[in-house]
N, C-alpha and C positions, 0 to 999 in steps of 0.2 A: 401920242406915243412917247414912251420914255426915251430920254436922250441916250445915245450910244456912249459907252464908256470902255476904257481899256483896263479897268480895275479887275483883279482876279475874282473869280466866283467864290462865294462863301464855301468853306469846307463843309462836307456832309456832317450832319448832326451826329454826335456820339450817342450810342445806345443809352437809354435811360438807366439809372442805377437801380439795383434790385428793390422791389417792394412797391407799396402803394402809399399815396399821400404826398405831402410837400417834401421836397428834397432836404430842406433844413431840418424837418422833423425826423426823417430817416437818419440823417447824420447825428442828431442828438441821441437817438436810440442806439445807434452803433457805438457812440462814445460811452454810453452808459452800460452796455452789456457785452461788447466784443472785447475780451480781455485775453492777453497772451499772444505770443508771436504766431503760433500755429493758427489761431482763430483770425488774426489780422491777415495772414496770407490767404486764407480761404475767402475772406471778404474781398480782398483785392482781386482775386481770380474771378469772383462773381461779377465784379464791376467791369472786367475786361471782356467777358464772353458775351455771346449773343443774348438778346433780351429773353428769349423763350427757352433757353437751356435751363435744366434743373440746377439748383444752387444750394449752397450750404447755409446761407443767411437770407432771411426774408423779413423785411421790416414793414409793418402795417401801421399807418398813421391813424389817429382817432377818428378821422372823417371817412375812412375807407370802409366799404361794406364787403366782408369776406365770410366764407364758411369754412369749416374744417376740411371739407372735400377740396375746395379750390386751393387752399393753402397746401394741402397734401401733395397735389400734383406739381407744385412749384419747387419742391424741395427734393434733394437727394436723400437717400436712406441715411438717417442720423442727422439730417439738417435741422436747423433751429429757426423758429419763427418768433419774432419779437412783436407782440401785439399791444398797441397803445389805446388808451381810453381817456376821456376827459374827467370822469368821476369815478370814485371807488365803486359805486353801484354798477356802472357799465363794465368796469374791469372784472368784478365778481361774476357778472353775467357771461363774459367771455370765458372766464375760468371754468364755469360750470359747463359750458358748451363743449370745451375741449377735454375737460377732465373726465367726462363720461364716455369717451371714445377710446377703445383699446389700442388704436393706432398711434396714440399720442401719450407722451409722458411730460409732466409739468416739471421743468428745470428750475423755474423761479416763479413764485407766486406774486400776485400784484403788489407793487411797491411804488411810492411816489418817484417821479422823474421830472426833469426839466425838459419840456418839449421845445423844439425850435419854433421860432415865431412864424406865424402864418402870414399870408399876403394881407389879410385884413387886421393885422395886429395893431393895437392901440397902446400908447405909452403907459397908461395906467393899468393895463392888464398884465398878469403874471402867466407866462406860457407854461403852466405846470399841468401835470396829469399823472396817470398811473400806467404801468406796463407790466406784462408778464412774459415769460419765455416758455414755449413748448417745443418738444423735439419729436420728430417723426421716427417711430421705433419699429414699424412694420414696413415691409417692402411693397405691399399692396393693400388696398382697402378690403376689409373682411367681407363686405357685401358684394364684391366683384372679384372673386378668386380667379387666378389663371392657372395654367399648367406648371408654371415655373417652380415655385417652392412646394415640394411635396409635404414637408414637415411644417410644424409650427415654428417659424424662425422669427426672432425679434431681438431687439436690443434691450438689455436690462442694466440698471445702474451697477457700477463697480467702482468703489471709491478710490482704490489704489491704482487704477489704470489711467494712463495719460489722457485718454479720451473721456474718462469718467463712465464708460459703458463697456460691456462685453456682449458677445453673441450667444444667445440661448437657443438651442435647437432641441425640440422635444417631440414626442409622439403626439400627433394632433388628437383632439377629442373626437368621439364618434360623430357628433353633429357637424363638425367642420369637414370631416371626410364625406359625409352624406351630401352636404351642400356643394362641395367641390365636384363630386361625381355627377350630381343631378344638373348642375349648371354647365358642365363641359361635355358630358356624353351626348352624342346625337340621339334624337328621339327614338330612332329605330334600334338603338343599342342599349336602351335603358331596360334593366330587368324588372321583374315584378318585385313586390315588397320582400318576399322571402329571398329571392336572388340578391337583392340589394343588401339585405342583412348579412348574407354569407360573404359578399364582397367586403363589407366593412370589417367583419370579423377577421378575414384573411389579412387585410391591410393592417389592422390594429394589433393583431397578435402574432403575425408572422413576418410580413414584408418590412414594415417600418422598424420593429425592434431588431431584426437580424441585420439590416443594412446600417442602422445607426450604430450598433455594436461593432460592426466591421470598421466603420469610419473612425470611431474612437480608437480602435486598435491600430489602424494605419497611421493616424496622426501621432500616436505614441512612438511607433516605429520610425517615423520621419524625424521626430525630435531627437531620437537616439542615434540614428544612422546618418542623417544628413551632415555634410560638412558645416562647420559653424556659420560660415558666411551665408548659407542658404536656409538656415533654420527659421529666419524671419520671413521667408517667402511662403510659408504655409501656416495655418492656424496652430496655436499652442493650447492644448487642452489642459484645463486646471480644475474642472469640476464635473463629476459624473454621478448620476442617480440611476438606480437599477430597479427593475420590477421583480416580482416574486419568483420569476424563473431565471434570474441572473442576467437578463438582457439589459442593455442601456436604454433607459426611457427618457433621459434628459442629459444633454451635454452642453457645457459652457466652455467657450474658447475666446481667445483674444480677437478683438474687432480689428480687422484689416480694412481701414477706412479708405474710400475712394478719395483721390485728390492728387496733388503734386503738380509739377510743371507740365506744360503741354508736351505731349509725346508724338513723335513722327512715326509713320507706319513701319519703317525699317527698324527703328529702335525697339518698337513693340515686338516685332517678329523675332529679333535677335534675343531679347531678354526671355521671351516666352519659350523659345526653342532651347535655349541654354538651360533653363530651369528643368524642362522635360528631359533633356539629355542626362542631367545629374540624377533625376529620379530613376531613369531607366538603368543607367550604368552603375551608379554608386549605391543605390538602395534596392533596385530590382523591383520597382513598383510601376505598374501600368495603370493609368488613370481611367481610361475607357469612357469618359463623359466630358470631353473637352469642348463644351459649348462656350461661347463668349460670356455667358452668365457666370461661368466659374473662373474666369480670369478677372483680375482686379488691377486697375491702374492706381497706385498709391504714391504717397510722398517718398517711399523708399524703393520704387520700381514696381515691376510686374509680380503679382502674387497669384497663387492658385488655391482654390478651395473645393469642397465637396468631393471627398474621396470614398464615399459609400459604395460606389460601383467598381472600385479598383480591385485588381488582382496582384498577387505577389509572384515573382518569377519562381517557377517550380511548384506553385501551390496546386494541390490536387483536390479540386472541389468535388470530384466524384465520390470521395469518401463520405460526403454528407448528402443524402438523398434530397433533403429539403433545400439545401443550398444549390444543388445542381438544378432542381426544378425551377427555383426562383431565378437563377441566372439565365436559364434557357428562356423563360418568359420575359425577363428584362431585355435580353439581347434581341429577341424577336420583335419587341416594341421599340427598339432603339432607332431614333430617326437618323443618327449618324451612320449606323450600319445600313439602313435602307438607302441613304444617299450614296454610300460607297457602291453598293451592289447596282444601283440604277446607273451610276456613272460608268461602271465597268461594262454593263450591258449595252449602253449607248456608244461605247468607244471613246468616251472622254478620259478614261484611265486605261492605259495599256501596260504600265510598268509592272514587272513581276514582283516588285516589292509589296504590292497590295493583293496579290492573288489569294493568299490564305490568311488575311488579316484577322479573321474571326474563327479560324480552324486550327488550334484554339485561339481565343482572343489574346493578342499580343501587342508588342510595341508598334507594329505597322498600323494598328487602329488609331493610335495617338498621332502617328506621323501623318496619316490622312487628315485627321481633324484639324491639326494646327495649320497644315498647308491650305486646306480648304477655307480656312478663316482669313487668309491673306486678302486684304482689300475690303474687308467687311466691317471695319471698326466704325465707320460712319453710320452703319445701319443699326448699331446697338445703342439704345436710348441711354443706358447708364454711362456711356462714354462721351456723351455730348458735352462740349466745353472742356474736355480733357485731351483731345487729339487735335492735330493740325494737319491739313492736307499738304502733300508734297507730290506733284505730278510725276517727277522723275522717279521717286521711290515707289510710287504706285505702279508705274510702268515696269520697273525692275521686278517687283514682287509678282506682277502678273506673268511676266516672262518666266520667272523661276517656277511659279506654280505650274505653268504649262510644261516646262522641262522636267519637273518631278513626276507629273502625272503621265506625260506622253514623251518619254525620253527617245533619243535617237536609236538606241539599242534597248528595246523593251525587255529583253531577257537578261541584260546586264546593265541595269540603270546606274548612273553615277551617284544617285541619292537613294540609299537603301535603308538608312537608319537616321536617327536624329543627329548623330555625329557628322555625317556628310552634309546634312541640311544646315547645321550651324556653320560649317566651313563655307558652304555656298553663300550664306547670308552675309558673310564678312568679306566676300570677294568684291572687287571694284564693280559697282553697279553699271558702269558705262561700257563694259566690254561687250563685244558681239557674242551672241549666244546661238547655238545650233537649234533649228526647228525641223522636225521630221516632216517630209512631204510624202505624197503617194509614190509607190513603186520604188521605195528605198532612197529617193532623192532627199537632199538636205539643203535647207536654206539658212543662212546666217543673218539673224536680225540685228541691225544696229539700233541702239537705244533711241527712243522717241519720247516725246512728252506724254503720250498716252498709248495704250495698246489694247487691242480688242481681245476678247476671250469668249469661251463657250458660254452661251446663256445659262444662267443659274436658275434652277427651279426654286420657287418659294415653297418650302415644306410646311405642311400643316402641323400645328403643335401636337405633341404627344406626351402622355404620362410616362415617367421613367420606369414603369412596370406594366405588366399585362393586366388588363381589366376584365378578363374573361371571368364569368361567374363560376366559382369553384363547385365541384360536385357536392351534393348534400352529405355524402358520407366521407368527404375528405377530412383528414385529421387536421 
């Protein structure tokens, strides 16, 4: 048996640095390609987060065996992979493998680099090789589409942007629409060939052009009417292309890149709600699609994207029959609306603030969405490595969520708009909060490290528009 000792135990091993291959090789690649303060900050954040979190830099040594698909899943959107090879021929083979895939863009073609010395290095050997840099420009693999991006959304180079790229959002080609529908529609909902063609025509010529045109218009309104300090919180459109009917077919906007210091749940909630309050009160725009996908954690705080489903205060969509029809279809397929109605039916929401959130669609719909997202940051894959848990703040947000949805006085709730929610989020999280009980009784909950809440149902994914087959004679 080993002798007893009073020496302290070894500290737990630090998570491995990002990438594959020898550590000194990864460091040599970082020294060669990571340039600038912003890139260095992203690399440092990669090294501090958990090993399986998505990252901005991925270094692959010459001895590692990787594929474009495995590298893709290790990177954030816009992340870069530095791929090393021993010979020029091997580097050219890597280049050909990635260059032929639309989800990648080549940032730097193969060039000679000094590689770190491996464990079996001999003094007479020169640790030299070749390396190239590729960037992830699609959010998902083309062969495995999901419901999340309806349009063709990708990063494209832009020389005068600090990140070197911008976001291009365009009408998807017919084959991409067909592939998405066939892979995601249940077998019993798939139409025949003629029905599928009508669905594709409707999406291609009506749904996508109309909502992309509206989004471009809303982004211009936001840049015009938002106070200056808030204009950086939404995309800035600088390039539009139109089809032969005058609808927007392609839109380019500033890339709001994920990143920044780790953010706590309460800080996220405060920033998101304050941004929405400004949108509602100072611009008069209701977003109506506040999924976590559309919130971004960036170097400059919380930002918001995807305004295609938005409405402006006082807007009368009834003047346009096609817009009215598409909005009715969109709202009928909205998972957010279905969640709200289900929670009201089950008694999880009793506040009068949400009684007519969609009659017509208004600010209460956004209020529900943002409150319902409290405590869900850890469930969103894009936020891994960008948030930090705080049990006390989680408990406070859980109690506040319950207080907003089920207030003591359901007919006169204390939180009726984003303004009251912002005020509640800035209150002292440790104060006792009232909780309604049966028969009109009230209990005051003191803060705890954790708090229970109603079970949340996991919703099935849904397209942001109705997929019913249009009639054959529909214009």
